TITOR-475962 format. One line per 10 residues: number of its first residue (from 1); for each residue y negated, x, z negated of C-alpha. Coordinates in nm, 4 decimals. Example, Ala and Ser with C-alpha at 12.3 -4.5 7.8 and 13.67 -1.06 7.14 Angstrom:
! residues 2
1> 0.4500,1.2300,-0.7800 | 0.1060,1.3670,-0.7140 .
***
This chain:
! residues 417
1> -5.4816,-2.2193,-0.1750 | -5.1953,-2.4342,-0.3010 | -5.2858,-2.6585,-0.5943 | -5.1241,-2.6228,-0.9377 | -4.9540,-2.9605,-0.9005 | -4.7970,-2.8548,-0.5699 | -4.6856,-2.5275,-0.7260 | -4.5171,-2.7162,-1.0100 | -4.3460,-2.9526,-0.7653 | -4.2114,-2.6475,-0.5821 .
11> -4.0808,-2.5049,-0.9116 | -3.8997,-2.8280,-0.9954 | -3.7548,-2.8377,-0.6418 | -3.6093,-2.4900,-0.6971 | -3.4696,-2.6025,-1.0325 | -3.3020,-2.9017,-0.8706 | -3.1270,-2.6756,-0.6202 | -3.0216,-2.4446,-0.9044 | -2.8827,-2.7440,-1.0922 | -2.6553,-2.8350,-0.8022 .
21> -2.5425,-2.4732,-0.7658 | -2.4548,-2.4116,-1.1299 | -2.3344,-2.7556,-1.2387 | -2.5277,-2.9987,-1.4557 | -2.2057,-3.1210,-1.6165 | -2.1769,-2.7907,-1.8108 | -2.5063,-2.8369,-1.9974 | -2.5237,-2.9103,-2.3696 | -2.6573,-3.2481,-2.4861 | -3.0292,-3.2785,-2.4106 .
31> -3.1602,-3.2529,-2.7694 | -2.9468,-2.9499,-2.8556 | -3.0458,-2.7252,-2.5652 | -3.2606,-2.4183,-2.6248 | -3.4447,-2.5089,-2.3034 | -3.4826,-2.8367,-2.1136 | -3.2800,-2.7139,-1.8167 | -3.0229,-2.5195,-2.0182 | -3.1488,-2.1831,-1.8977 | -3.2284,-2.3088,-1.5486 .
41> -2.8861,-2.4710,-1.5268 | -2.7026,-2.1467,-1.6034 | -2.9068,-1.9303,-1.3684 | -3.0638,-1.7417,-1.6599 | -2.7261,-1.6254,-1.7869 | -2.6156,-1.5129,-1.4423 | -2.9301,-1.3041,-1.3922 | -2.9414,-1.1704,-1.7498 | -2.6097,-0.9960,-1.6944 | -2.7737,-0.8216,-1.3970 .
51> -3.0790,-0.7154,-1.5983 | -3.3231,-0.9929,-1.5090 | -3.4602,-1.2330,-1.7720 | -3.7095,-1.5072,-1.6939 | -3.8597,-1.8127,-1.8564 | -4.0889,-2.1001,-1.7651 | -4.2983,-2.3076,-2.0072 | -4.5501,-2.5872,-1.9662 | -4.8291,-2.6622,-2.2153 | -5.0513,-2.9711,-2.2221 .
61> -5.3462,-3.0118,-2.4590 | -5.5527,-3.3220,-2.5358 | -5.8760,-3.2846,-2.7360 | -6.1640,-3.5148,-2.8157 | -6.4884,-3.4490,-2.9981 | -6.5292,-3.7376,-3.2437 | -6.8366,-3.6210,-3.4360 | -7.1460,-3.4106,-3.3661 | -7.1455,-3.1309,-3.1121 | -7.3074,-3.1776,-2.7715 .
71> -7.1458,-3.5103,-2.6808 | -6.8849,-3.7553,-2.8114 | -6.8630,-3.9453,-2.4840 | -6.8131,-3.6862,-2.2089 | -6.4506,-3.7183,-2.0945 | -6.4469,-3.4016,-1.8833 | -6.1615,-3.1682,-1.9688 | -6.0084,-3.3774,-2.2469 | -5.6642,-3.3251,-2.0975 | -5.5880,-2.9694,-1.9912 .
81> -5.2702,-2.7814,-1.9156 | -5.1168,-2.4517,-1.8231 | -4.7867,-2.2962,-1.7262 | -4.6412,-1.9533,-1.7974 | -4.3759,-1.7783,-1.5902 | -4.2294,-1.4627,-1.7459 | -3.9927,-1.2090,-1.5872 | -3.8454,-0.9000,-1.7546 | -3.6391,-0.6558,-1.5463 | -3.4117,-0.3964,-1.7060 .
91> -3.3942,-0.1155,-1.4499 | -3.0785,0.0337,-1.6013 | -2.8811,-0.2892,-1.5738 | -3.0225,-0.3721,-1.2326 | -3.0118,-0.0323,-1.0622 | -2.7720,0.1653,-1.2781 | -3.0107,0.4280,-1.4168 | -3.2368,0.4496,-1.7219 | -3.5634,0.3637,-1.5521 | -3.7330,0.1570,-1.8194 .
101> -3.8354,-0.2071,-1.7731 | -4.0846,-0.4096,-1.5695 | -4.2640,-0.7109,-1.7182 | -4.4415,-0.9858,-1.5207 | -4.6437,-1.2799,-1.6545 | -4.7912,-1.5372,-1.4168 | -5.0163,-1.8133,-1.5512 | -5.1810,-2.1171,-1.3966 | -5.3892,-2.4042,-1.5291 | -5.5795,-2.7259,-1.4663 .
111> -5.8209,-2.9130,-1.4349 | -6.1436,-2.7616,-1.2974 | -6.3105,-2.7838,-1.6384 | -6.1674,-2.5411,-1.8936 | -6.1343,-2.7920,-2.1770 | -6.4047,-2.9956,-2.3509 | -6.5973,-2.7117,-2.5136 | -6.8838,-2.6564,-2.2687 | -6.9639,-3.0269,-2.2250 | -6.8753,-3.1716,-2.5647 .
121> -6.8783,-2.9050,-2.8392 | -7.0618,-2.5857,-2.7372 | -6.8744,-2.3374,-2.9568 | -6.9491,-1.9696,-2.8909 | -6.5829,-1.8713,-2.8756 | -6.4156,-2.1918,-2.7614 | -6.1941,-2.4556,-2.9216 | -5.9053,-2.4411,-2.6727 | -5.7842,-2.0892,-2.5974 | -5.5177,-2.2276,-2.3643 .
131> -5.7674,-2.3867,-2.1223 | -5.8245,-2.1569,-1.8234 | -5.9574,-2.4023,-1.5638 | -5.8124,-2.4736,-1.2229 | -5.6086,-2.1639,-1.1381 | -5.2996,-2.1905,-0.9203 | -5.1466,-1.8579,-1.0186 | -5.2939,-1.5568,-1.1965 | -5.0895,-1.2413,-1.2415 | -5.1907,-1.1977,-1.6015 .
141> -4.9659,-0.9003,-1.6669 | -4.7548,-0.6707,-1.4515 | -4.6626,-0.3416,-1.6093 | -4.3943,-0.0784,-1.6410 | -4.2451,0.0075,-1.9836 | -4.0728,0.3349,-2.0708 | -4.0131,0.5761,-2.3608 | -4.1645,0.9086,-2.2512 | -4.1144,1.0834,-2.5873 | -3.7860,0.9342,-2.6948 .
151> -3.7049,0.6205,-2.8903 | -4.0056,0.6681,-3.1206 | -4.2466,0.6046,-2.8335 | -4.3338,0.3303,-2.5859 | -4.5642,0.3514,-2.2844 | -4.6913,0.0531,-2.0842 | -4.8710,0.1161,-1.7530 | -5.0112,-0.1498,-1.5200 | -5.2050,-0.4720,-1.5516 | -5.2119,-0.5548,-1.9235 .
161> -5.3606,-0.8182,-2.1531 | -5.4758,-0.5976,-2.4415 | -5.5215,-0.8945,-2.6765 | -5.1448,-0.9342,-2.6977 | -5.0908,-0.5876,-2.8454 | -5.4006,-0.4837,-3.0386 | -5.5115,-0.6851,-3.3445 | -5.1903,-0.8865,-3.2995 | -5.1727,-1.0857,-3.6242 | -4.8285,-1.2367,-3.6841 .
171> -4.9569,-1.5821,-3.7800 | -5.2589,-1.6096,-3.5493 | -5.2144,-1.4600,-3.2040 | -5.0697,-1.7262,-2.9710 | -5.2571,-2.0364,-2.8518 | -4.9324,-2.1908,-2.7255 | -4.7460,-2.1956,-3.0581 | -5.0086,-2.1293,-3.3271 | -5.3825,-2.2017,-3.3670 | -5.5718,-2.3388,-3.0650 .
181> -5.9227,-2.2220,-3.1541 | -5.9973,-1.8954,-2.9735 | -6.1383,-1.7397,-3.2924 | -5.7876,-1.7479,-3.4441 | -5.6191,-1.6061,-3.1344 | -5.8403,-1.2986,-3.0823 | -6.1206,-1.1467,-3.2881 | -6.4535,-1.2486,-3.1199 | -6.6133,-0.9245,-3.2449 | -6.3861,-0.7137,-3.0236 .
191> -6.5062,-0.7105,-2.6576 | -6.1607,-0.6980,-2.5024 | -6.1679,-0.6674,-2.1218 | -5.9973,-0.9275,-1.9063 | -5.6415,-0.8688,-1.7874 | -5.6943,-0.5217,-1.6505 | -5.5335,-0.2069,-1.5195 | -5.4692,0.0329,-1.8008 | -5.2129,0.1918,-2.0255 | -5.0981,0.1522,-2.3851 .
201> -4.9086,0.4254,-2.5709 | -4.7415,0.3551,-2.9055 | -4.5813,0.6196,-3.1259 | -4.3788,0.5314,-3.4360 | -4.4213,0.8046,-3.6971 | -4.1454,0.6357,-3.9000 | -4.0037,0.2856,-3.9477 | -4.3209,0.1703,-4.1255 | -4.6107,0.3552,-3.9609 | -4.7341,0.3598,-3.6010 .
211> -5.0250,0.4797,-3.3895 | -5.1258,0.2930,-3.0743 | -5.3921,0.3804,-2.8201 | -5.5060,0.2209,-2.4981 | -5.7455,0.2625,-2.2076 | -5.8408,-0.0174,-1.9691 | -6.0805,-0.0989,-1.6886 | -6.3838,-0.2426,-1.8709 | -6.5113,-0.4309,-1.5631 | -6.1840,-0.6023,-1.4793 .
221> -6.1660,-0.9455,-1.3166 | -5.8437,-1.1012,-1.4413 | -5.7985,-1.2990,-1.1189 | -5.7711,-0.9817,-0.9122 | -5.5216,-0.6946,-0.8988 | -5.7703,-0.4657,-1.0719 | -5.7830,-0.1827,-0.8179 | -6.1294,-0.2746,-0.6910 | -6.3094,-0.2341,-1.0254 | -6.0847,0.0377,-1.1689 .
231> -6.1024,0.2831,-0.8780 | -6.4206,0.1853,-0.6935 | -6.7764,0.2083,-0.8225 | -6.8572,0.3058,-1.1821 | -6.6050,0.4712,-1.4143 | -6.6488,0.2325,-1.7061 | -6.3485,0.2114,-1.9362 | -6.2558,0.0414,-2.2609 | -6.0850,0.2620,-2.5202 | -5.9058,0.1423,-2.8330 .
241> -5.7054,0.3083,-3.1096 | -5.5047,0.1281,-3.3783 | -5.2909,0.2370,-3.6708 | -5.0564,0.0035,-3.8553 | -4.8539,0.0205,-4.1746 | -4.5664,-0.2096,-4.2726 | -4.5431,-0.2806,-4.6467 | -4.2712,-0.4605,-4.8427 | -4.3029,-0.6202,-5.1859 | -4.0089,-0.7278,-5.3972 .
251> -3.9423,-1.0946,-5.4707 | -3.6567,-1.3103,-5.5970 | -3.5558,-1.3939,-5.2379 | -3.5848,-1.0475,-5.0922 | -3.8695,-0.8266,-4.9668 | -4.1996,-0.9842,-4.8630 | -4.3075,-0.7958,-4.5509 | -4.6613,-0.7463,-4.4254 | -4.8450,-0.5370,-4.1670 | -5.1864,-0.3784,-4.2287 .
261> -5.3836,-0.2590,-3.9239 | -5.7121,-0.0780,-3.8639 | -5.8657,-0.0161,-3.5240 | -6.1602,0.1511,-3.3489 | -6.2854,0.0664,-2.9994 | -6.5374,0.1967,-2.7463 | -6.6762,0.0063,-2.4463 | -6.8459,0.2498,-2.2072 | -7.0125,0.0028,-1.9696 | -7.3868,-0.0789,-1.9994 .
271> -7.4387,-0.3999,-2.1996 | -7.6746,-0.5777,-2.4358 | -7.6921,-0.8912,-2.6480 | -7.8197,-1.2061,-2.4772 | -8.1887,-1.1608,-2.5604 | -8.1963,-0.7883,-2.4763 | -8.0139,-0.8493,-2.1485 | -8.2737,-1.1108,-2.0511 | -8.5393,-0.8471,-2.1125 | -8.3600,-0.6063,-1.8789 .
281> -8.2335,-0.3718,-2.1504 | -7.8828,-0.2293,-2.1641 | -7.6986,0.0386,-2.3631 | -7.3818,0.2394,-2.3019 | -7.0976,0.3418,-2.5337 | -7.0660,0.0331,-2.7482 | -6.8523,0.1211,-3.0547 | -6.7001,-0.0986,-3.3250 | -6.4022,-0.1370,-3.5573 | -6.1680,-0.4017,-3.6960 .
291> -5.9145,-0.4741,-3.9702 | -5.6156,-0.7040,-3.9310 | -5.3611,-0.7935,-4.2003 | -5.0695,-1.0337,-4.2271 | -4.8457,-1.0731,-4.5300 | -4.5498,-1.2888,-4.6293 | -4.6326,-1.4471,-4.9659 | -4.3217,-1.6531,-5.0356 | -3.9664,-1.6659,-4.8979 | -3.7559,-1.9769,-4.9382 .
301> -3.4226,-1.7917,-4.9381 | -3.2746,-1.4409,-4.9312 | -3.1432,-1.4599,-4.5741 | -3.3081,-1.1659,-4.3949 | -3.2946,-1.3533,-4.0623 | -3.4654,-1.6649,-4.2008 | -3.8464,-1.6516,-4.2140 | -3.9021,-1.9858,-4.3864 | -4.1857,-1.9599,-4.6343 | -4.5577,-1.8980,-4.6713 .
311> -4.7477,-1.6258,-4.4879 | -5.1162,-1.5332,-4.4686 | -5.3451,-1.3395,-4.2339 | -5.6914,-1.1840,-4.2568 | -5.9167,-1.0410,-3.9851 | -6.2508,-0.8623,-3.9850 | -6.4463,-0.7167,-3.6959 | -6.7777,-0.5341,-3.6565 | -6.9768,-0.4735,-3.3369 | -7.3345,-0.3353,-3.2963 .
321> -7.6120,-0.5964,-3.2827 | -7.8062,-0.4478,-2.9908 | -7.5082,-0.4753,-2.7555 | -7.3241,-0.7855,-2.8827 | -7.4100,-1.1438,-2.9724 | -7.1517,-1.1545,-3.2539 | -7.1917,-0.8611,-3.4931 | -6.9554,-0.9551,-3.7765 | -6.6565,-1.1851,-3.7806 | -6.3944,-1.2635,-4.0416 .
331> -6.1097,-1.5117,-4.0683 | -5.8445,-1.6054,-4.3226 | -5.5482,-1.8346,-4.2758 | -5.2067,-1.9467,-4.3897 | -4.8844,-2.0536,-4.2225 | -4.5864,-2.2276,-4.3784 | -4.2596,-2.2356,-4.1836 | -4.0155,-2.5069,-4.2942 | -4.2356,-2.6728,-4.5560 | -4.0442,-3.0025,-4.5559 .
341> -3.6754,-3.0491,-4.6281 | -3.4715,-3.0749,-4.3099 | -3.7620,-2.9530,-4.0931 | -3.6858,-2.5799,-4.0982 | -3.8558,-2.4992,-3.7655 | -4.1770,-2.6957,-3.8232 | -4.4976,-2.5012,-3.8911 | -4.8086,-2.5960,-4.0895 | -5.1169,-2.3790,-4.0309 | -5.4636,-2.3724,-4.1892 .
351> -5.7411,-2.1209,-4.1171 | -6.1144,-2.0628,-4.1634 | -6.3282,-1.8229,-3.9612 | -6.6962,-1.7274,-3.9482 | -6.8952,-1.5202,-3.7023 | -7.2504,-1.3893,-3.7583 | -7.4956,-1.3514,-3.4703 | -7.7165,-1.0561,-3.3886 | -8.0555,-1.0508,-3.5619 | -8.2061,-0.9253,-3.2357 .
361> -8.0820,-1.2328,-3.0456 | -8.2539,-1.5008,-3.2534 | -8.4120,-1.6599,-2.9464 | -8.0682,-1.7577,-2.8203 | -7.9095,-1.8176,-3.1621 | -8.1264,-2.0181,-3.3988 | -7.8521,-2.0315,-3.6644 | -7.7261,-1.7180,-3.8365 | -7.3581,-1.8015,-3.7925 | -7.0915,-2.0297,-3.6511 .
371> -6.7824,-2.1183,-3.8515 | -6.4633,-2.3066,-3.7782 | -6.1770,-2.4535,-3.9778 | -5.8519,-2.5613,-3.8105 | -5.5462,-2.7442,-3.9402 | -5.2358,-2.7941,-3.7250 | -4.8744,-2.9016,-3.7643 | -4.6111,-2.8038,-3.5083 | -4.3122,-3.0374,-3.5082 | -3.9992,-2.9271,-3.3236 .
381> -3.8652,-3.2446,-3.1612 | -3.5998,-3.0361,-2.9844 | -3.5659,-2.6579,-2.9402 | -3.7398,-2.6974,-2.6028 | -4.0017,-2.9569,-2.7072 | -4.2743,-2.8928,-2.9677 | -4.5580,-3.1368,-3.0496 | -4.8603,-3.0062,-3.2437 | -5.1406,-3.2382,-3.3640 | -5.4527,-3.0542,-3.4844 .
391> -5.8046,-3.1019,-3.6193 | -6.0995,-2.8597,-3.6064 | -6.4340,-2.8617,-3.7883 | -6.7042,-2.6465,-3.6252 | -7.0283,-2.5644,-3.8088 | -7.3387,-2.4661,-3.6060 | -7.1651,-2.4816,-3.2660 | -7.3010,-2.2075,-3.0415 | -7.5240,-2.0765,-3.3204 | -7.7633,-2.3664,-3.2555 .
401> -7.8993,-2.5249,-3.5723 | -8.0149,-2.8316,-3.3761 | -7.6535,-2.9215,-3.2857 | -7.4650,-3.1201,-3.5486 | -7.1348,-2.9971,-3.6863 | -6.8483,-3.1058,-3.4632 | -6.5083,-3.2547,-3.5464 | -6.2410,-3.2175,-3.2785 | -5.9045,-3.3883,-3.2938 | -5.6208,-3.3378,-3.0497 .
411> -5.2653,-3.2410,-2.9850 | -5.0547,-2.9964,-2.7885 | -4.7160,-3.0446,-2.6213 | -4.5043,-2.7414,-2.5328 | -4.2031,-2.7798,-2.3013 | -3.9703,-2.4829,-2.2437 | -3.7725,-2.5083,-1.9221 .
***
């Protein structure tokens, strides 16, 4: 298998050829471009007119545990990285008929160790949600999008990452641009399957209310196509249903918008918490629920297209103790866009989260809970270059009361090509 570094070299080689073809002299000045290559040297614009949009981004993360945890000296995984290649195809523009759209997301990462968590910190949910280990190329998502019941509906069928659509908090859902700690990207109390074959159907009852349901292969291996586990062997599926309401509150600078979600999930496969599994026990039809809110609290101006201001999010999740290690989880956080004068695109984020462990898994978890606090600041150096220093404080890493609280400092660099 080709290494990630070789794959990246190949990508840059293709970009160099594209640059010759489309003319580097037509690019905007470096620090004013929306992307480093000016839309792949004009190639993006050419393909967009034909119904094909694509993007390429590179993320590098450096983290170091400076206090407590498992080790302050292990250097393994301190520097990790990933790339994302996205392609969206409009079938009407490309083929001349209304055939919906096709979305593709390919992701790769390095090095072999997926960040510093396992060796240095020991958190139950992980301190670097971007770290995926040494993977040359994973087809994370490949699905077809259409509107089977008119404009009020949307259906996605194929290989889907459910975490991007369900419990999708506006201010805490993306490890590339927002919080790094995995507890602020996805709710640890929801046993989402890996990138899996499935479908998601959304129906908008009106402009402010929607219903969304999904079914996925519960045994999926995200590194595979998904056909082996979805159509061979046991028929174990993950079901989820979510309803969301958009609310608006008046303010001096226009309406303050928020979204309030509630969801219910069912995991049909046999499972058990860590201690029960060691004893050979398992149970089917795991059922739980979650709440997810985000709300704009302050707007800096009355421009409807400008989101500068203060926003907040809240999450809660419940899962049964006999089948899950984490039975209750909640988190609360804030984001301020454009806090400082002249830095309208910079983001300051602060969040706190706490997960409680199953009472029937006390052999594995000697502490009742693990909690985390994260503070980050994303500075836009250029539209295509964002630098984000961060600090995390983890209490009872891994639910182990013999492990000291950990302090992790680090930074993230995002480059959009």
